ChimeraX commands (.cxc) that place a marker at each C-alpha (Angstrom):
marker #1 position 47.80,128.33,77.45 radius 0.5
marker #1 position 47.01,126.17,80.54 radius 0.5
marker #1 position 46.42,123.10,78.29 radius 0.5
marker #1 position 49.75,123.70,76.46 radius 0.5
marker #1 position 51.63,124.12,79.74 radius 0.5
marker #1 position 50.22,120.82,81.04 radius 0.5
marker #1 position 51.17,119.07,77.82 radius 0.5
marker #1 position 54.69,120.42,78.07 radius 0.5
marker #1 position 55.13,119.31,81.68 radius 0.5
marker #1 position 53.83,115.86,80.82 radius 0.5
marker #1 position 56.19,115.62,77.89 radius 0.5
marker #1 position 59.20,116.61,80.12 radius 0.5
marker #1 position 58.20,114.10,82.78 radius 0.5
marker #1 position 57.97,111.32,80.14 radius 0.5
marker #1 position 61.33,112.24,78.58 radius 0.5
marker #1 position 63.14,112.58,81.87 radius 0.5
marker #1 position 61.75,109.63,83.78 radius 0.5
marker #1 position 64.83,107.45,83.06 radius 0.5
marker #1 position 67.40,110.13,83.85 radius 0.5
marker #1 position 69.70,109.36,86.85 radius 0.5
marker #1 position 68.96,111.02,90.14 radius 0.5
marker #1 position 71.37,113.53,91.75 radius 0.5
marker #1 position 72.63,110.78,94.03 radius 0.5
marker #1 position 73.29,108.51,91.08 radius 0.5
marker #1 position 75.04,111.32,89.18 radius 0.5
marker #1 position 77.24,111.94,92.25 radius 0.5
marker #1 position 78.12,108.27,92.38 radius 0.5
marker #1 position 78.98,108.15,88.63 radius 0.5
marker #1 position 81.13,111.27,88.98 radius 0.5
marker #1 position 82.89,109.89,92.01 radius 0.5
marker #1 position 83.75,106.63,90.15 radius 0.5
marker #1 position 85.02,108.59,87.15 radius 0.5
marker #1 position 87.20,111.15,88.84 radius 0.5
marker #1 position 90.88,110.22,89.25 radius 0.5
marker #1 position 91.13,111.71,92.67 radius 0.5
marker #1 position 89.58,110.69,96.07 radius 0.5
marker #1 position 86.44,112.58,96.87 radius 0.5
marker #1 position 87.35,116.02,98.20 radius 0.5
marker #1 position 85.75,117.74,101.13 radius 0.5
marker #1 position 84.79,121.16,99.79 radius 0.5
marker #1 position 83.97,122.33,103.36 radius 0.5
marker #1 position 87.45,121.53,104.67 radius 0.5
marker #1 position 88.91,124.06,107.07 radius 0.5
marker #1 position 92.06,122.11,107.66 radius 0.5
marker #1 position 94.43,120.71,105.13 radius 0.5
marker #1 position 94.00,117.16,106.49 radius 0.5
marker #1 position 90.29,117.37,105.79 radius 0.5
marker #1 position 90.66,118.10,102.05 radius 0.5
marker #1 position 91.08,114.35,101.22 radius 0.5
marker #1 position 89.92,112.64,104.44 radius 0.5
marker #1 position 91.38,109.23,104.98 radius 0.5
marker #1 position 88.00,107.56,104.62 radius 0.5
marker #1 position 87.76,108.94,101.03 radius 0.5
marker #1 position 91.11,107.25,100.33 radius 0.5
marker #1 position 90.51,104.02,102.20 radius 0.5
marker #1 position 86.91,103.01,102.87 radius 0.5
marker #1 position 86.26,102.57,106.61 radius 0.5
marker #1 position 85.27,98.96,106.28 radius 0.5
marker #1 position 88.61,98.19,104.65 radius 0.5
marker #1 position 90.70,100.38,106.95 radius 0.5
marker #1 position 89.70,98.20,109.91 radius 0.5
marker #1 position 91.39,95.18,108.21 radius 0.5
marker #1 position 94.75,97.01,108.09 radius 0.5
marker #1 position 96.20,95.72,111.34 radius 0.5
marker #1 position 99.70,97.09,111.86 radius 0.5
marker #1 position 100.34,96.40,115.61 radius 0.5
marker #1 position 102.79,93.65,114.69 radius 0.5
marker #1 position 104.77,96.15,112.58 radius 0.5
marker #1 position 104.81,98.59,115.46 radius 0.5
marker #1 position 105.99,96.02,117.95 radius 0.5
marker #1 position 108.79,94.60,115.71 radius 0.5
marker #1 position 112.17,96.11,116.57 radius 0.5
marker #1 position 114.13,94.90,113.54 radius 0.5
marker #1 position 113.61,97.15,110.49 radius 0.5
marker #1 position 114.12,94.44,107.94 radius 0.5
marker #1 position 111.52,92.29,109.69 radius 0.5
marker #1 position 109.15,95.25,109.77 radius 0.5
marker #1 position 109.51,95.69,105.95 radius 0.5
marker #1 position 108.76,91.98,105.51 radius 0.5
marker #1 position 105.31,92.60,106.99 radius 0.5
marker #1 position 104.32,94.97,104.25 radius 0.5
marker #1 position 102.21,93.73,101.26 radius 0.5
marker #1 position 104.72,94.62,98.50 radius 0.5
marker #1 position 108.35,93.64,98.74 radius 0.5
marker #1 position 109.89,96.06,96.27 radius 0.5
marker #1 position 112.58,97.67,98.47 radius 0.5
marker #1 position 110.68,100.99,98.24 radius 0.5
marker #1 position 113.04,103.76,99.46 radius 0.5
marker #1 position 110.02,105.87,100.44 radius 0.5
marker #1 position 108.38,103.20,102.53 radius 0.5
marker #1 position 111.72,102.32,104.22 radius 0.5
marker #1 position 112.53,105.94,105.05 radius 0.5
marker #1 position 108.97,106.79,106.23 radius 0.5
marker #1 position 108.89,103.71,108.43 radius 0.5
marker #1 position 111.75,105.07,110.51 radius 0.5
marker #1 position 109.58,107.94,111.71 radius 0.5
marker #1 position 106.54,105.87,112.60 radius 0.5
marker #1 position 107.39,104.27,115.87 radius 0.5
marker #1 position 104.66,105.42,118.31 radius 0.5
marker #1 position 101.16,103.97,118.95 radius 0.5
marker #1 position 99.77,107.47,118.34 radius 0.5
marker #1 position 100.95,107.13,114.73 radius 0.5
marker #1 position 98.90,103.95,114.09 radius 0.5
marker #1 position 96.73,105.65,111.36 radius 0.5
marker #1 position 99.74,106.87,109.44 radius 0.5
marker #1 position 101.24,103.36,109.66 radius 0.5
marker #1 position 97.99,102.01,108.21 radius 0.5
marker #1 position 98.31,104.59,105.38 radius 0.5
marker #1 position 101.87,103.44,104.77 radius 0.5
marker #1 position 100.73,99.78,104.59 radius 0.5
marker #1 position 98.00,100.69,102.07 radius 0.5
marker #1 position 100.52,102.76,100.11 radius 0.5
marker #1 position 102.70,99.72,99.82 radius 0.5
marker #1 position 99.75,97.71,98.52 radius 0.5
marker #1 position 98.81,100.35,95.93 radius 0.5
marker #1 position 102.45,100.49,94.80 radius 0.5
marker #1 position 102.31,96.73,94.36 radius 0.5
marker #1 position 99.17,96.91,92.27 radius 0.5
marker #1 position 100.58,99.77,90.18 radius 0.5
marker #1 position 103.91,97.99,89.58 radius 0.5
marker #1 position 101.95,94.88,88.56 radius 0.5
marker #1 position 99.41,96.77,86.47 radius 0.5
marker #1 position 99.94,94.52,83.45 radius 0.5
marker #1 position 98.90,91.44,85.46 radius 0.5
marker #1 position 95.34,90.63,84.37 radius 0.5
marker #1 position 93.77,88.44,87.10 radius 0.5
marker #1 position 93.55,88.43,90.85 radius 0.5
marker #1 position 95.18,85.01,91.44 radius 0.5
marker #1 position 98.37,86.08,89.61 radius 0.5
marker #1 position 98.35,89.48,91.45 radius 0.5
marker #1 position 98.14,87.80,94.87 radius 0.5
marker #1 position 101.10,85.63,93.95 radius 0.5
marker #1 position 103.13,88.81,93.59 radius 0.5
marker #1 position 101.95,90.33,96.87 radius 0.5
marker #1 position 102.88,89.45,100.39 radius 0.5
marker #1 position 99.59,88.06,101.77 radius 0.5
marker #1 position 97.56,91.27,102.22 radius 0.5
marker #1 position 93.94,90.92,103.50 radius 0.5
marker #1 position 91.96,89.81,100.47 radius 0.5
marker #1 position 89.21,92.36,101.19 radius 0.5
marker #1 position 91.76,95.14,100.55 radius 0.5
marker #1 position 92.69,93.58,97.18 radius 0.5
marker #1 position 89.03,93.16,96.23 radius 0.5
marker #1 position 88.35,96.78,97.10 radius 0.5
marker #1 position 91.27,98.02,94.94 radius 0.5
marker #1 position 90.26,95.82,92.02 radius 0.5
marker #1 position 86.65,97.09,92.26 radius 0.5
marker #1 position 87.69,100.75,92.21 radius 0.5
marker #1 position 90.79,100.83,90.05 radius 0.5
marker #1 position 90.24,98.22,87.33 radius 0.5
marker #1 position 87.88,97.27,84.48 radius 0.5
marker #1 position 86.44,93.79,84.66 radius 0.5
marker #1 position 86.69,92.01,81.32 radius 0.5
marker #1 position 83.22,91.25,79.89 radius 0.5
marker #1 position 81.94,87.72,79.66 radius 0.5
marker #1 position 83.86,86.47,82.65 radius 0.5
marker #1 position 82.32,83.62,84.64 radius 0.5
marker #1 position 83.29,81.47,87.60 radius 0.5
marker #1 position 84.81,82.59,90.91 radius 0.5
marker #1 position 85.66,86.31,91.21 radius 0.5
marker #1 position 89.19,85.27,92.22 radius 0.5
marker #1 position 89.74,83.91,88.74 radius 0.5
marker #1 position 88.10,86.67,86.70 radius 0.5
marker #1 position 90.18,88.76,84.36 radius 0.5
marker #1 position 90.51,92.56,84.54 radius 0.5
marker #1 position 92.64,95.27,83.07 radius 0.5
marker #1 position 93.95,98.63,84.21 radius 0.5
marker #1 position 93.42,101.31,81.51 radius 0.5
marker #1 position 95.31,104.61,81.46 radius 0.5
marker #1 position 92.51,106.40,83.26 radius 0.5
marker #1 position 92.80,103.93,86.14 radius 0.5
marker #1 position 96.57,104.12,86.15 radius 0.5
marker #1 position 96.26,107.82,86.80 radius 0.5
marker #1 position 93.65,107.13,89.47 radius 0.5
marker #1 position 95.91,104.78,91.33 radius 0.5
marker #1 position 98.75,107.35,91.10 radius 0.5
marker #1 position 96.47,110.07,92.41 radius 0.5
marker #1 position 95.54,107.98,95.37 radius 0.5
marker #1 position 99.25,107.16,95.96 radius 0.5
marker #1 position 100.04,110.91,95.99 radius 0.5
marker #1 position 97.15,111.70,98.27 radius 0.5
marker #1 position 98.46,109.17,100.83 radius 0.5
marker #1 position 102.00,110.61,100.46 radius 0.5
marker #1 position 100.58,114.07,101.08 radius 0.5
marker #1 position 99.14,112.83,104.38 radius 0.5
marker #1 position 102.38,111.04,105.39 radius 0.5
marker #1 position 104.61,114.05,104.45 radius 0.5
marker #1 position 102.40,116.75,106.10 radius 0.5
marker #1 position 101.35,118.03,102.73 radius 0.5
marker #1 position 104.79,119.20,101.60 radius 0.5
marker #1 position 106.33,116.75,99.08 radius 0.5
marker #1 position 109.51,116.72,97.03 radius 0.5
marker #1 position 108.85,116.03,93.38 radius 0.5
marker #1 position 112.23,114.61,92.19 radius 0.5
marker #1 position 112.72,111.67,94.55 radius 0.5
marker #1 position 109.09,110.74,94.25 radius 0.5
marker #1 position 109.38,110.68,90.42 radius 0.5
marker #1 position 112.28,108.35,90.79 radius 0.5
marker #1 position 110.33,106.11,93.18 radius 0.5
marker #1 position 107.44,105.84,90.71 radius 0.5
marker #1 position 109.64,105.67,87.63 radius 0.5
marker #1 position 107.80,108.67,86.18 radius 0.5
marker #1 position 108.91,111.91,84.54 radius 0.5
marker #1 position 108.77,114.73,87.04 radius 0.5
marker #1 position 106.41,116.56,84.74 radius 0.5
marker #1 position 103.97,113.69,85.03 radius 0.5
marker #1 position 104.07,113.86,88.84 radius 0.5
marker #1 position 103.65,117.63,88.76 radius 0.5
marker #1 position 100.57,117.21,86.52 radius 0.5
marker #1 position 98.95,114.63,88.86 radius 0.5
marker #1 position 99.61,116.85,91.90 radius 0.5
marker #1 position 97.89,119.69,90.15 radius 0.5
marker #1 position 94.95,117.49,89.43 radius 0.5
marker #1 position 94.68,116.88,93.17 radius 0.5
marker #1 position 94.71,120.62,93.72 radius 0.5
marker #1 position 98.28,120.97,95.00 radius 0.5
marker #1 position 100.43,123.98,94.36 radius 0.5
marker #1 position 103.76,123.12,92.72 radius 0.5
marker #1 position 106.57,125.69,92.94 radius 0.5
marker #1 position 110.32,125.94,93.39 radius 0.5
marker #1 position 111.58,125.37,96.87 radius 0.5
marker #1 position 111.68,128.31,99.24 radius 0.5
marker #1 position 114.88,129.04,101.22 radius 0.5
marker #1 position 113.35,127.49,104.30 radius 0.5
marker #1 position 112.32,124.34,102.37 radius 0.5
marker #1 position 115.71,124.06,100.72 radius 0.5
marker #1 position 117.33,124.07,104.14 radius 0.5
marker #1 position 114.80,121.52,105.54 radius 0.5
marker #1 position 115.40,119.14,102.59 radius 0.5
marker #1 position 119.18,119.73,102.29 radius 0.5
marker #1 position 118.91,121.30,98.86 radius 0.5
marker #1 position 121.65,123.74,97.80 radius 0.5
marker #1 position 120.24,127.28,97.73 radius 0.5
marker #1 position 121.61,127.77,94.19 radius 0.5
marker #1 position 119.26,125.05,92.86 radius 0.5
marker #1 position 116.27,125.71,95.14 radius 0.5
marker #1 position 114.34,127.72,92.54 radius 0.5
marker #1 position 114.32,124.79,90.11 radius 0.5
marker #1 position 113.71,122.09,92.72 radius 0.5
marker #1 position 109.95,121.49,92.70 radius 0.5
marker #1 position 107.85,121.10,95.87 radius 0.5
marker #1 position 104.16,120.24,96.00 radius 0.5
marker #1 position 102.11,121.71,98.82 radius 0.5
marker #1 position 98.44,121.56,99.68 radius 0.5
marker #1 position 96.48,124.38,101.19 radius 0.5
marker #1 position 92.84,124.84,102.13 radius 0.5
marker link #1:1,2 radius 0.2
marker link #1:2,3 radius 0.2
marker link #1:3,4 radius 0.2
marker link #1:4,5 radius 0.2
marker link #1:5,6 radius 0.2
marker link #1:6,7 radius 0.2
marker link #1:7,8 radius 0.2
marker link #1:8,9 radius 0.2
marker link #1:9,10 radius 0.2
marker link #1:10,11 radius 0.2
marker link #1:11,12 radius 0.2
marker link #1:12,13 radius 0.2
marker link #1:13,14 radius 0.2
marker link #1:14,15 radius 0.2
marker link #1:15,16 radius 0.2
marker link #1:16,17 radius 0.2
marker link #1:17,18 radius 0.2
marker link #1:18,19 radius 0.2
marker link #1:19,20 radius 0.2
marker link #1:20,21 radius 0.2
marker link #1:21,22 radius 0.2
marker link #1:22,23 radius 0.2
marker link #1:23,24 radius 0.2
marker link #1:24,25 radius 0.2
marker link #1:25,26 radius 0.2
marker link #1:26,27 radius 0.2
marker link #1:27,28 radius 0.2
marker link #1:28,29 radius 0.2
marker link #1:29,30 radius 0.2
marker link #1:30,31 radius 0.2
marker link #1:31,32 radius 0.2
marker link #1:32,33 radius 0.2
marker link #1:33,34 radius 0.2
marker link #1:34,35 radius 0.2
marker link #1:35,36 radius 0.2
marker link #1:36,37 radius 0.2
marker link #1:37,38 radius 0.2
marker link #1:38,39 radius 0.2
marker link #1:39,40 radius 0.2
marker link #1:40,41 radius 0.2
marker link #1:41,42 radius 0.2
marker link #1:42,43 radius 0.2
marker link #1:43,44 radius 0.2
marker link #1:44,45 radius 0.2
marker link #1:45,46 radius 0.2
marker link #1:46,47 radius 0.2
marker link #1:47,48 radius 0.2
marker link #1:48,49 radius 0.2
marker link #1:49,50 radius 0.2
marker link #1:50,51 radius 0.2
marker link #1:51,52 radius 0.2
marker link #1:52,53 radius 0.2
marker link #1:53,54 radius 0.2
marker link #1:54,55 radius 0.2
marker link #1:55,56 radius 0.2
marker link #1:56,57 radius 0.2
marker link #1:57,58 radius 0.2
marker link #1:58,59 radius 0.2
marker link #1:59,60 radius 0.2
marker link #1:60,61 radius 0.2
marker link #1:61,62 radius 0.2
marker link #1:62,63 radius 0.2
marker link #1:63,64 radius 0.2
marker link #1:64,65 radius 0.2
marker link #1:65,66 radius 0.2
marker link #1:66,67 radius 0.2
marker link #1:67,68 radius 0.2
marker link #1:68,69 radius 0.2
marker link #1:69,70 radius 0.2
marker link #1:70,71 radius 0.2
marker link #1:71,72 radius 0.2
marker link #1:72,73 radius 0.2
marker link #1:73,74 radius 0.2
marker link #1:74,75 radius 0.2
marker link #1:75,76 radius 0.2
marker link #1:76,77 radius 0.2
marker link #1:77,78 radius 0.2
marker link #1:78,79 radius 0.2
marker link #1:79,80 radius 0.2
marker link #1:80,81 radius 0.2
marker link #1:81,82 radius 0.2
marker link #1:82,83 radius 0.2
marker link #1:83,84 radius 0.2
marker link #1:84,85 radius 0.2
marker link #1:85,86 radius 0.2
marker link #1:86,87 radius 0.2
marker link #1:87,88 radius 0.2
marker link #1:88,89 radius 0.2
marker link #1:89,90 radius 0.2
marker link #1:90,91 radius 0.2
marker link #1:91,92 radius 0.2
marker link #1:92,93 radius 0.2
marker link #1:93,94 radius 0.2
marker link #1:94,95 radius 0.2
marker link #1:95,96 radius 0.2
marker link #1:96,97 radius 0.2
marker link #1:97,98 radius 0.2
marker link #1:98,99 radius 0.2
marker link #1:99,100 radius 0.2
marker link #1:100,101 radius 0.2
marker link #1:101,102 radius 0.2
marker link #1:102,103 radius 0.2
marker link #1:103,104 radius 0.2
marker link #1:104,105 radius 0.2
marker link #1:105,106 radius 0.2
marker link #1:106,107 radius 0.2
marker link #1:107,108 radius 0.2
marker link #1:108,109 radius 0.2
marker link #1:109,110 radius 0.2
marker link #1:110,111 radius 0.2
marker link #1:111,112 radius 0.2
marker link #1:112,113 radius 0.2
marker link #1:113,114 radius 0.2
marker link #1:114,115 radius 0.2
marker link #1:115,116 radius 0.2
marker link #1:116,117 radius 0.2
marker link #1:117,118 radius 0.2
marker link #1:118,119 radius 0.2
marker link #1:119,120 radius 0.2
marker link #1:120,121 radius 0.2
marker link #1:121,122 radius 0.2
marker link #1:122,123 radius 0.2
marker link #1:123,124 radius 0.2
marker link #1:124,125 radius 0.2
marker link #1:125,126 radius 0.2
marker link #1:126,127 radius 0.2
marker link #1:127,128 radius 0.2
marker link #1:128,129 radius 0.2
marker link #1:129,130 radius 0.2
marker link #1:130,131 radius 0.2
marker link #1:131,132 radius 0.2
marker link #1:132,133 radius 0.2
marker link #1:133,134 radius 0.2
marker link #1:134,135 radius 0.2
marker link #1:135,136 radius 0.2
marker link #1:136,137 radius 0.2
marker link #1:137,138 radius 0.2
marker link #1:138,139 radius 0.2
marker link #1:139,140 radius 0.2
marker link #1:140,141 radius 0.2
marker link #1:141,142 radius 0.2
marker link #1:142,143 radius 0.2
marker link #1:143,144 radius 0.2
marker link #1:144,145 radius 0.2
marker link #1:145,146 radius 0.2
marker link #1:146,147 radius 0.2
marker link #1:147,148 radius 0.2
marker link #1:148,149 radius 0.2
marker link #1:149,150 radius 0.2
marker link #1:150,151 radius 0.2
marker link #1:151,152 radius 0.2
marker link #1:152,153 radius 0.2
marker link #1:153,154 radius 0.2
marker link #1:154,155 radius 0.2
marker link #1:155,156 radius 0.2
marker link #1:156,157 radius 0.2
marker link #1:157,158 radius 0.2
marker link #1:158,159 radius 0.2
marker link #1:159,160 radius 0.2
marker link #1:160,161 radius 0.2
marker link #1:161,162 radius 0.2
marker link #1:162,163 radius 0.2
marker link #1:163,164 radius 0.2
marker link #1:164,165 radius 0.2
marker link #1:165,166 radius 0.2
marker link #1:166,167 radius 0.2
marker link #1:167,168 radius 0.2
marker link #1:168,169 radius 0.2
marker link #1:169,170 radius 0.2
marker link #1:170,171 radius 0.2
marker link #1:171,172 radius 0.2
marker link #1:172,173 radius 0.2
marker link #1:173,174 radius 0.2
marker link #1:174,175 radius 0.2
marker link #1:175,176 radius 0.2
marker link #1:176,177 radius 0.2
marker link #1:177,178 radius 0.2
marker link #1:178,179 radius 0.2
marker link #1:179,180 radius 0.2
marker link #1:180,181 radius 0.2
marker link #1:181,182 radius 0.2
marker link #1:182,183 radius 0.2
marker link #1:183,184 radius 0.2
marker link #1:184,185 radius 0.2
marker link #1:185,186 radius 0.2
marker link #1:186,187 radius 0.2
marker link #1:187,188 radius 0.2
marker link #1:188,189 radius 0.2
marker link #1:189,190 radius 0.2
marker link #1:190,191 radius 0.2
marker link #1:191,192 radius 0.2
marker link #1:192,193 radius 0.2
marker link #1:193,194 radius 0.2
marker link #1:194,195 radius 0.2
marker link #1:195,196 radius 0.2
marker link #1:196,197 radius 0.2
marker link #1:197,198 radius 0.2
marker link #1:198,199 radius 0.2
marker link #1:199,200 radius 0.2
marker link #1:200,201 radius 0.2
marker link #1:201,202 radius 0.2
marker link #1:202,203 radius 0.2
marker link #1:203,204 radius 0.2
marker link #1:204,205 radius 0.2
marker link #1:205,206 radius 0.2
marker link #1:206,207 radius 0.2
marker link #1:207,208 radius 0.2
marker link #1:208,209 radius 0.2
marker link #1:209,210 radius 0.2
marker link #1:210,211 radius 0.2
marker link #1:211,212 radius 0.2
marker link #1:212,213 radius 0.2
marker link #1:213,214 radius 0.2
marker link #1:214,215 radius 0.2
marker link #1:215,216 radius 0.2
marker link #1:216,217 radius 0.2
marker link #1:217,218 radius 0.2
marker link #1:218,219 radius 0.2
marker link #1:219,220 radius 0.2
marker link #1:220,221 radius 0.2
marker link #1:221,222 radius 0.2
marker link #1:222,223 radius 0.2
marker link #1:223,224 radius 0.2
marker link #1:224,225 radius 0.2
marker link #1:225,226 radius 0.2
marker link #1:226,227 radius 0.2
marker link #1:227,228 radius 0.2
marker link #1:228,229 radius 0.2
marker link #1:229,230 radius 0.2
marker link #1:230,231 radius 0.2
marker link #1:231,232 radius 0.2
marker link #1:232,233 radius 0.2
marker link #1:233,234 radius 0.2
marker link #1:234,235 radius 0.2
marker link #1:235,236 radius 0.2
marker link #1:236,237 radius 0.2
marker link #1:237,238 radius 0.2
marker link #1:238,239 radius 0.2
marker link #1:239,240 radius 0.2
marker link #1:240,241 radius 0.2
marker link #1:241,242 radius 0.2
marker link #1:242,243 radius 0.2
marker link #1:243,244 radius 0.2
marker link #1:244,245 radius 0.2
marker link #1:245,246 radius 0.2
view
């Protein structure tokens, strides 16, 4: 029996020597999931998807928004964002971010604008063309997005700037999930579905589905929410709101 047990253990070791470690499995899973990495130990709603799981710290430090904060003219403020698409959401949210204490949220809004630009230009297939359609964002931010949200075409040589890539449906959903996670932070984790669906040119059902993937609760507006959002009470029950709770 002892000899058989030793043989079995040796066989298992031989068969499993090339299997990935737990750390490698976690990394693979992290890359495959459409959502940012969630904090399962969160005790506060802001900790569920911490900012560093949405924007890596080394990239966040390159989002310098002090010039946006200092600029008084709104149109000139908007000209400092990386994607000039007349986003109603970005313009509306910018009105409420005027204090130095809101610097992090302004950084999130800047990154949101960049993700919207990448998503809107998702049929572009190389970095050079993409940069031509953006408003001079830090290149490290674009590199980070392309590394996390695109598939590099095989057999590409030369400078990374010239290499081709494509965004498959899985990565489209991933970009959208990160966009929604940022909007959750900016809207204090209570988000109206209908105007957001219009903003993203998506069916409301698709937005609802993505919010549920993130773990949000989607229900008809309460009386208090209807009053806050200016929704007629008669239509509140059918007006969908996404909320996040610990």
